[in-house]
N, C-alpha and C positions, 0 to 999 in steps of 0.2 A: 504495498501501500503507499503510495506517495506521501511524500508531508505538501500540507498544501504552501503555495509561495504567500509571503507576508507580503500583505497590501502596501505601495508605498506612500501610501498617506497616514496609515496609522499604525500604532507602537513603537514600542522603545526602538525598534530597528531603525524605524522611519528616524525618528530624531535625531539617532546620533549624527544619519548621511546629510543630514541637512545643517546639523549645528555644531559638528566639529570643528573645530580650528586646529591649523595642520603650521606647525612652525616650516616656513620654507629656507629659513635660513637659522640656523643655530647660533651661528656666531655672532650674527645681529641682534639673534633675541637674549641671547643671557650678556653681551654688550650693552642692550639696552634695559636689560634688568639691575646691571652692575650702576651704570649710570643714577637709574634711580633711587636706588639704594643710596648711594652715596652724595648723592642731589639733594635725597629727603634729610639725612643724617645731618652733613652741612647745615640746611638752614635750619633744622630743628635746635642744634647746635647755639647757634646764633641767636635762638631767641633768650637765652641768658644773658646777652649783652643789650647796651640800649642801643637804640635805633636812630636817634637824633630828629632830624627833618632832613626834605629836599635839599636845602641849603646849608645846610651843616651838619652832615650823615655824621651817626655815631660811630663806634667800634661793628655792630653789628650789620651796619646797613648793607655792608656788600657782601661778607659769604652768607647772607642772606641772600641777599638777589643772584649770586651766583650758584645758590643751591639749586634753587629754582629753576635756573636756567638751564643748571644741568641735569635735574630731573626730567624738563619739560624736551631735552635734546633726547633722552634716554627714550621717555616715552615717544618719540618719534619715531626714533631705530626701531624698540618694540612692534609698534606698528606695522611700520616697514617689513620688517622679517616674515608677516604674517602673511602679507601681500606679494611681493614680490618673488616672482618664482625664480630659482637661483642653479646654477649646476650642479648635480648631485647632491642636493640640499644643504652646500655649503657647510659640510659638520666640524665639529671642534676637534681640534687634535689633540694627540697628548702636550702636558707641560712641559714647557723646557726648562728644566730646570737649573741646567747651568748657567745660561743669560741670567735667567730670574737671582738665583744664588749671588751671582759675581757682580749686579751691578746693585744689590741689594748692599751687600758686604763693602764695596768698594765709597758706596755714602757713608756705613757706618765708619769705615777708615776717616772717610773726608769730616765727619763731624769730630772724631777725636784729636786727628792728628791737628787740624787748624789751630788751635792753641799754642802747639809745643811746635810746628813745622811753618806754619804761617801760610800768608793766603799764597804767596808765589812758589810755595814747594808744594803745598795741601793740594790745592787744586787740579795740578798738572799730574799729581798720582790719580784724581780723582777720575780723569778725562783719560789716562789710561790705562788704570784698571776697568771702567766702563765699557771703553774701546776694543778691551778685549774679550769682552762679552758675544760679541760678532764674528760669524766664522768668517766675515770679509774683513777680518785687522788688517793694516797694512802701516807700518810707522811713520810715513811722511804724512796719511792726512792727521793719524793721532798728533802729532807734531804742533801743526797748526790748526786743531782742532783745539790743545792744551792753549797754545800759544795768546789764537784769539777769544779763549774764555777768560782766562786769568788778565787778559789787557782790558775786556767788556769789563770782567768783573772790578776791578780796581778802579778802572773810570765811574762807572754808577754808581758804586757804595763807598769806595773810600774817598777821592774825589767829588763826585758830585751832592751824594746825599753826607759825606761826613761822618761815616760809620767808624768807628774804633775798632777796626778787623786788624791783627798784628798780623805784618807784612813780609816779614821774614824770620827766620827759626830763633827760636829764644837765648839758644846760644851765643849768636852773632851780636847781643844787644839790644839797647831798643831803638 
């Protein structure tokens, strides 16, 4: 005895057929979720600070606005991932542990070494260690990047803003 075919307009099977959302790009979907979570977290954290007014913004004004913009961008990316068809579903690959750990450790080393090595040694060290995270590491590009980053950071933070950042190693004196 043959099973009766389910009606295309009745029953739970028909509901699933018409109302199931398909993630067409996993990368965009999870990027959107991450942006929404981070943006909402920053906006929520900014609620503890004074907002001030538009003419004279307080310390919570900028992070709150930036958090909302990030969350909105995440929502846009997430909705796009449900609508735009991509090749082979654009799957998420494995976690690239080597570059992730290299970059995180280079930032930690920079944070620890800035006070004792100074900006002129700690920042190039950061640039070289971070560049080693890439499989396409080239010495010439790393040297140019380190020089430009150090010069630009000195110009903006020390000369332009007048921040008191140690420039040379502690053993060379003040």
